[in-house]
MDTraj code that builds the backbone (N, CA, C; nanometers):
import mdtraj as md
import numpy as np

residues = "GLN VAL GLN LEU VAL GLU SER GLY GLY GLY VAL VAL GLN ALA GLY GLY SER LEU ARG LEU THR CYS GLU ALA SER GLY ARG SER VAL SER ASP TYR SER MET ASP TRP PHE ARG ARG LYS PRO GLY ASN GLN ALA ARG GLU TRP VAL ALA GLN ILE MET LYS SER SER ASN VAL THR HIS TYR ALA GLY SER VAL LYS GLY ARG PHE THR ILE SER ARG ASP ASP ALA LYS ASN THR VAL TYR LEU GLN MET ASN ASN LEU GLN PRO ASP ASP THR ALA VAL TYR TYR CYS CYS PHE ALA LEU PRO PRO HIS PHE TRP GLY GLN GLY THR GLN VAL PRO VAL SER SER".split()
xyz = np.array([
    [8.3975, 15.0778, 9.0182],
    [8.4936, 15.0721, 9.1410],
    [8.6278, 15.0946, 9.0966],
    [8.6960, 15.1830, 9.1418],
    [8.8416, 15.2214, 9.1121],
    [8.9339, 15.1324, 9.1974],
    [9.0247, 15.0466, 9.1325],
    [9.1268, 14.9791, 9.2064],
    [9.2496, 14.9794, 9.1441],
    [9.3541, 14.9757, 9.2162],
    [9.4913, 14.9700, 9.1747],
    [9.5577, 14.8337, 9.2402],
    [9.6296, 14.7642, 9.1580],
    [9.6819, 14.6433, 9.2216],
    [9.8337, 14.6338, 9.1775],
    [9.9145, 14.6457, 9.2911],
    [10.0553, 14.6330, 9.2554],
    [10.1150, 14.5013, 9.2617],
    [10.2150, 14.4720, 9.1909],
    [10.2760, 14.3343, 9.1925],
    [10.4191, 14.3468, 9.1401],
    [10.4996, 14.2404, 9.1441],
    [10.6237, 14.2429, 9.1028],
    [10.7478, 14.2506, 9.2065],
    [10.7029, 14.2732, 9.3154],
    [10.8015, 14.2722, 9.4425],
    [10.8669, 14.1505, 9.4722],
    [10.9552, 14.1459, 9.5565],
    [11.0289, 14.0207, 9.5846],
    [11.1687, 14.0467, 9.6459],
    [11.2300, 13.9494, 9.6915],
    [11.3732, 13.9591, 9.7499],
    [11.4675, 13.9863, 9.6447],
    [11.5423, 14.0718, 9.6422],
    [11.6470, 14.1020, 9.5426],
    [11.7902, 14.1386, 9.6189],
    [11.8943, 14.1061, 9.5614],
    [12.0263, 14.1402, 9.6177],
    [12.0608, 14.2830, 9.5757],
    [12.1444, 14.3392, 9.6483],
    [12.1950, 14.4792, 9.6249],
    [12.2654, 14.4679, 9.4826],
    [12.2197, 14.5563, 9.3981],
    [12.2727, 14.5671, 9.2478],
    [12.1773, 14.5166, 9.1573],
    [12.0788, 14.4438, 9.2105],
    [11.9833, 14.3745, 9.1210],
    [11.8651, 14.4625, 9.0699],
    [11.7785, 14.4158, 8.9950],
    [11.6687, 14.4950, 8.9268],
    [11.5367, 14.4205, 8.9544],
    [11.4336, 14.4999, 8.9413],
    [11.2942, 14.4513, 8.9608],
    [11.2247, 14.5444, 8.8763],
    [11.0995, 14.4906, 8.8117],
    [11.0034, 14.5853, 8.7481],
    [10.8763, 14.5533, 8.8339],
    [10.8239, 14.6712, 8.8865],
    [10.6909, 14.6707, 8.9590],
    [10.5802, 14.6989, 8.8582],
    [10.4713, 14.6392, 8.8692],
    [10.3486, 14.6611, 8.7885],
    [10.2280, 14.7147, 8.8665],
    [10.1582, 14.8151, 8.8182],
    [10.0374, 14.8606, 8.8799],
    [9.9206, 14.8479, 8.7772],
    [9.8426, 14.7641, 8.7930],
    [9.7214, 14.7408, 8.7174],
    [9.6045, 14.8172, 8.7694],
    [9.5378, 14.9016, 8.6838],
    [9.4253, 14.9847, 8.7081],
    [9.2967, 14.9219, 8.6643],
    [9.1906, 14.9503, 8.7339],
    [9.0588, 14.9114, 8.6859],
    [8.9610, 15.0148, 8.7312],
    [8.8638, 15.0469, 8.6550],
    [8.7494, 15.1358, 8.6856],
    [8.7928, 15.2744, 8.6578],
    [8.9157, 15.2986, 8.5967],
    [8.9661, 15.4405, 8.5541],
    [9.0775, 15.4185, 8.4757],
    [9.0869, 15.5098, 8.3622],
    [9.2007, 15.4881, 8.2740],
    [9.3143, 15.5684, 8.3177],
    [9.4404, 15.5047, 8.3331],
    [9.5550, 15.5590, 8.3868],
    [9.5967, 15.6779, 8.2809],
    [9.5609, 15.6588, 8.1588],
    [9.5966, 15.7558, 8.0583],
    [9.5439, 15.9060, 8.0744],
    [9.4356, 15.8958, 8.1650],
    [9.3581, 16.0222, 8.1871],
    [9.4173, 16.1057, 8.3024],
    [9.5118, 16.0420, 8.3747],
    [9.5640, 16.0922, 8.5011],
    [9.7116, 16.0893, 8.5203],
    [9.7695, 16.1781, 8.5888],
    [9.9127, 16.1634, 8.6307],
    [9.9055, 16.0518, 8.7431],
    [10.0235, 15.9839, 8.7342],
    [10.0333, 15.8663, 8.8245],
    [10.1643, 15.8713, 8.8959],
    [10.1504, 15.8328, 9.0135],
    [10.2676, 15.8247, 9.1166],
    [10.3051, 15.6859, 9.1671],
    [10.4304, 15.6883, 9.2040],
    [10.4781, 15.5657, 9.2815],
    [10.5349, 15.6347, 9.4112],
    [10.4884, 15.5635, 9.5289],
    [10.5423, 15.6017, 9.6673],
    [10.5945, 15.4771, 9.7206],
    [10.6741, 15.4924, 9.8394],
    [10.7119, 15.3744, 9.9111],
    [10.7159, 15.4070, 10.0666],
    [10.6975, 15.3046, 10.1292],
    [10.7057, 15.3168, 10.2894],
    [10.8113, 15.2200, 10.3242],
    [10.9192, 15.2776, 10.3893],
    [11.0235, 15.2142, 10.4351],
    [10.9984, 15.1529, 10.5804],
    [11.0702, 15.0480, 10.6246],
    [11.0407, 14.9750, 10.7446],
    [11.0557, 15.0872, 10.8611],
    [10.9595, 15.0882, 10.9516],
    [10.9635, 15.1771, 11.0685],
    [10.9118, 15.3119, 11.0474],
    [10.8812, 15.3428, 10.9127],
    [10.8315, 15.4767, 10.8858],
    [10.6688, 15.4729, 10.8720],
    [10.6000, 15.5584, 10.9135],
    [10.4587, 15.5629, 10.8906],
    [10.4330, 15.6336, 10.7552],
    [10.5004, 15.7306, 10.7243],
    [10.4764, 15.8093, 10.6129],
    [10.5181, 15.7549, 10.4821],
    [10.4492, 15.7722, 10.3762],
    [10.4975, 15.7164, 10.2554],
    [10.5908, 15.8341, 10.1898],
    [10.6918, 15.7804, 10.1141],
    [10.7915, 15.8625, 10.0464],
    [10.7611, 15.8702, 9.9042],
    [10.7514, 15.9855, 9.8421],
    [10.7203, 15.9894, 9.6991],
    [10.8378, 15.9368, 9.6328],
    [10.8316, 15.8835, 9.5171],
    [10.9339, 15.8139, 9.4328],
    [10.9394, 15.8613, 9.3008],
    [10.8268, 15.8642, 9.2321],
    [10.8315, 15.9005, 9.0811],
    [10.6846, 15.9464, 9.0361],
    [10.6836, 16.0122, 8.9250],
    [10.5588, 16.0576, 8.8695],
    [10.5602, 16.0494, 8.7100],
    [10.4576, 16.0089, 8.6477],
    [10.4391, 16.0246, 8.5178],
    [10.3158, 16.1137, 8.4833],
    [10.3235, 16.2213, 8.3986],
    [10.2190, 16.3161, 8.3898],
    [10.1282, 16.2589, 8.2762],
    [10.0040, 16.3151, 8.2828],
    [9.9049, 16.2406, 8.2039],
    [9.9111, 16.2748, 8.0541],
    [9.9379, 16.3957, 8.0204],
    [9.9322, 16.4342, 7.8782],
    [10.0555, 16.4168, 7.8014],
    [10.1645, 16.4671, 7.8828],
    [10.2977, 16.4662, 7.8076],
    [10.3766, 16.3436, 7.8199],
    [10.3556, 16.2722, 7.9202],
    [10.4342, 16.1599, 7.9670],
    [10.5615, 16.2046, 8.0251],
    [10.5867, 16.3378, 8.0720],
    [10.6995, 16.3855, 8.1300],
    [10.7055, 16.3112, 8.2613],
    [10.8265, 16.2854, 8.3058],
    [10.8485, 16.2011, 8.4182],
    [10.9254, 16.2804, 8.5346],
    [10.9106, 16.2642, 8.6524],
    [10.9736, 16.3202, 8.7594],
    [11.0209, 16.2194, 8.8670],
    [11.1326, 16.2426, 8.9427],
    [11.1829, 16.1306, 9.0287],
    [11.2366, 16.2146, 9.1465],
    [11.2270, 16.1316, 9.2593],
    [11.2946, 16.1842, 9.3749],
    [11.4489, 16.1647, 9.3580],
    [11.5261, 16.2474, 9.4239],
    [11.6627, 16.2583, 9.4010],
    [11.7314, 16.1150, 9.4405],
    [11.6798, 16.0476, 9.5385],
    [11.7352, 15.9229, 9.5837],
    [11.7376, 15.8039, 9.4805],
    [11.6351, 15.8259, 9.3819],
    [11.6117, 15.7196, 9.2796],
    [11.6497, 15.7659, 9.1324],
    [11.6739, 15.8900, 9.1204],
    [11.6860, 15.9545, 8.9845],
    [11.8211, 15.8697, 8.9209],
    [11.8016, 15.8376, 8.8011],
    [11.9090, 15.7625, 8.7337],
    [11.9069, 15.6201, 8.7458],
    [11.8298, 15.5588, 8.8400],
    [11.8109, 15.4161, 8.8652],
    [11.6747, 15.3595, 8.8399],
    [11.5753, 15.4466, 8.8630],
    [11.4392, 15.4043, 8.8538],
    [11.3781, 15.4619, 8.7207],
    [11.2800, 15.3979, 8.6666],
    [11.2127, 15.4548, 8.5545],
    [11.0631, 15.4252, 8.5588],
    [10.9788, 15.5303, 8.5529],
    [10.8335, 15.4987, 8.5574],
    [10.7856, 15.5024, 8.4077],
    [10.6964, 15.4239, 8.3838],
    [10.6397, 15.4256, 8.2398],
    [10.4900, 15.3785, 8.2463],
    [10.4220, 15.3989, 8.1410],
    [10.2825, 15.3582, 8.1335],
    [10.2393, 15.2847, 8.0055],
    [10.1679, 15.1947, 8.0105],
    [10.1214, 15.1260, 7.8891],
    [9.9582, 15.1539, 7.8827],
    [9.9058, 15.2499, 7.8122],
    [9.7683, 15.2795, 7.8068],
    [9.6779, 15.1752, 7.7703],
    [9.7331, 15.0901, 7.6700],
    [9.6498, 14.9772, 7.6145],
    [9.6207, 14.8745, 7.7301],
    [9.7101, 14.8548, 7.8199],
    [9.7055, 14.7631, 7.9295],
    [9.6461, 14.8282, 8.0575],
    [9.6355, 14.9521, 8.0477],
    [9.5857, 15.0322, 8.1701],
    [9.6810, 15.0079, 8.2908],
    [9.7952, 15.0092, 8.2608],
    [9.9043, 14.9750, 8.3656],
    [10.0237, 15.0677, 8.3771],
    [10.0694, 15.0982, 8.4838],
    [10.1982, 15.1643, 8.5121],
    [10.2992, 15.0808, 8.5581],
    [10.4227, 15.1018, 8.5222],
    [10.5352, 15.0393, 8.5630],
    [10.6371, 15.1183, 8.6398],
    [10.7220, 15.0458, 8.7334],
    [10.8289, 15.1166, 8.7929],
    [10.9492, 15.0206, 8.7640],
    [11.0480, 15.0511, 8.6825],
    [11.1718, 14.9774, 8.6636],
    [11.2629, 15.0246, 8.7516],
    [11.3146, 14.9334, 8.8340],
    [11.4252, 14.9611, 8.9440],
    [11.5441, 14.8932, 8.9117],
    [11.6427, 14.9630, 8.8997],
    [11.7842, 14.9060, 8.8656],
    [11.8825, 14.9424, 8.9736],
    [11.9798, 14.8711, 8.9919],
    [12.0959, 14.9033, 9.0961],
    [12.0202, 14.9175, 9.2283],
    [11.9378, 14.8279, 9.2633],
    [11.8693, 14.8417, 9.4009],
    [11.9656, 14.8287, 9.5052],
    [11.9387, 14.9002, 9.6148],
    [12.0217, 14.9152, 9.7350],
    [11.9578, 14.8786, 9.8616],
    [12.0180, 14.8353, 9.9584],
    [11.9321, 14.8032, 10.0887],
    [11.8394, 14.9218, 10.1355],
    [11.8844, 15.0401, 10.1069],
    [11.7987, 15.1605, 10.1406],
    [11.6771, 15.1737, 10.0562],
    [11.6654, 15.0993, 9.9566],
    [11.5430, 15.0897, 9.8742],
    [11.4300, 14.9989, 9.9318],
    [11.4692, 14.9305, 10.0316],
    [11.3761, 14.8327, 10.0991],
    [11.2528, 14.9023, 10.1449],
    [11.1370, 14.8640, 10.1024],
    [11.0182, 14.9279, 10.1289],
    [10.9055, 14.8465, 10.0633],
    [10.7809, 14.8912, 10.1162],
    [10.6566, 14.8594, 10.0309],
    [10.6369, 14.9678, 9.9446],
    [10.6110, 14.9273, 9.8150],
    [10.5923, 15.0217, 9.7018],
    [10.4383, 15.0380, 9.6685],
    [10.3895, 15.1476, 9.6456],
    [10.2534, 15.1724, 9.6098],
    [10.2376, 15.2577, 9.4916],
    [10.1367, 15.2364, 9.4074],
    [10.1090, 15.3421, 9.2994],
    [9.9803, 15.3882, 9.3398],
    [9.9615, 15.5117, 9.2858],
    [9.8422, 15.5934, 9.3260],
    [9.8025, 15.6916, 9.2005],
    [9.6886, 15.7509, 9.1997],
    [9.6642, 15.8547, 9.1160],
    [9.7199, 15.9889, 9.1816],
    [9.7753, 16.0780, 9.1094],
    [9.8598, 16.1867, 9.1634],
    [9.7662, 16.2807, 9.2446],
    [9.6450, 16.2902, 9.2014],
    [9.5440, 16.3792, 9.2564],
    [9.4413, 16.3043, 9.3398],
    [9.3967, 16.3515, 9.4634],
    [9.2966, 16.2751, 9.5353],
    [9.1625, 16.2737, 9.4567],
    [9.0836, 16.1679, 9.4708],
    [9.1260, 16.0557, 9.5530],
    [9.2342, 15.9626, 9.5027],
    [9.3225, 15.9201, 9.5772],
    [9.4394, 15.8545, 9.5265],
    [9.4228, 15.7156, 9.4956],
    [9.3209, 15.6366, 9.5593],
    [9.2801, 15.5023, 9.5365],
    [9.4068, 15.4220, 9.5513],
    [9.4769, 15.4317, 9.6742],
    [9.5958, 15.3371, 9.6974],
    [9.5763, 15.1971, 9.6927],
    [9.6645, 15.1264, 9.6479],
    [9.6577, 14.9827, 9.6387],
    [9.7075, 14.9248, 9.7692],
    [9.7233, 14.7804, 9.7601],
    [9.7731, 14.7311, 9.8804],
    [9.9225, 14.7253, 9.8921],
    [10.0055, 14.7653, 9.7795],
    [10.1364, 14.7755, 9.7919],
    [10.2082, 14.6321, 9.7596],
    [10.3280, 14.6501, 9.7254],
    [10.4123, 14.5278, 9.6865],
    [10.5470, 14.5446, 9.7617],
    [10.5888, 14.4437, 9.8387],
    [10.7161, 14.4442, 9.9229],
    [10.8446, 14.4156, 9.8376],
    [10.9356, 14.5144, 9.8682],
    [11.0726, 14.4859, 9.7947],
    [11.1794, 14.4925, 9.8949],
    [11.2131, 14.3785, 9.9456],
    [11.3229, 14.3799, 10.0390],
    [11.4651, 14.3601, 9.9616],
    [11.5672, 14.4465, 9.9889],
    [11.6896, 14.4358, 9.9254],
    [11.8001, 14.3824, 10.0168],
    [11.8518, 14.2732, 9.9856],
    [11.9610, 14.2322, 10.0746],
    [12.1056, 14.2780, 10.0409],
    [12.1797, 14.2895, 10.1281],
    [12.3175, 14.3471, 10.1156],
    [12.4120, 14.2333, 10.0745],
])
top = md.Topology()
chain = top.add_chain()
for i, resn in enumerate(residues, 1):
    res = top.add_residue(resn, chain, resSeq=i)
    for name in ("N", "CA", "C"):
        top.add_atom(name, md.element.get_by_symbol(name[0]), res)
traj = md.Trajectory(xyz[None], top)
């Protein structure tokens, strides 16, 4: 059974930092490109945030987070991270990791409220 479990969220003040963790089981993250998404309050749709590609570890970012967020992977721990710096109130959301291609195996998400 494939499962993704996000953690590391919590209340943070504007300008602060958090590192989110996505622990995978049942499938090796090293074999897949991995994404982070977020769902902002009041929005039904998830917004793509970042991707790390499976073979090259090349990363891609949404314009709104580029230069502030960093996606990385620890294959030995079967874990994907999202380092978030200089957080702003507009980053307030529930953050999810997933496999880039379907089936995505969405986790339950981790909440990141950013106070001004």
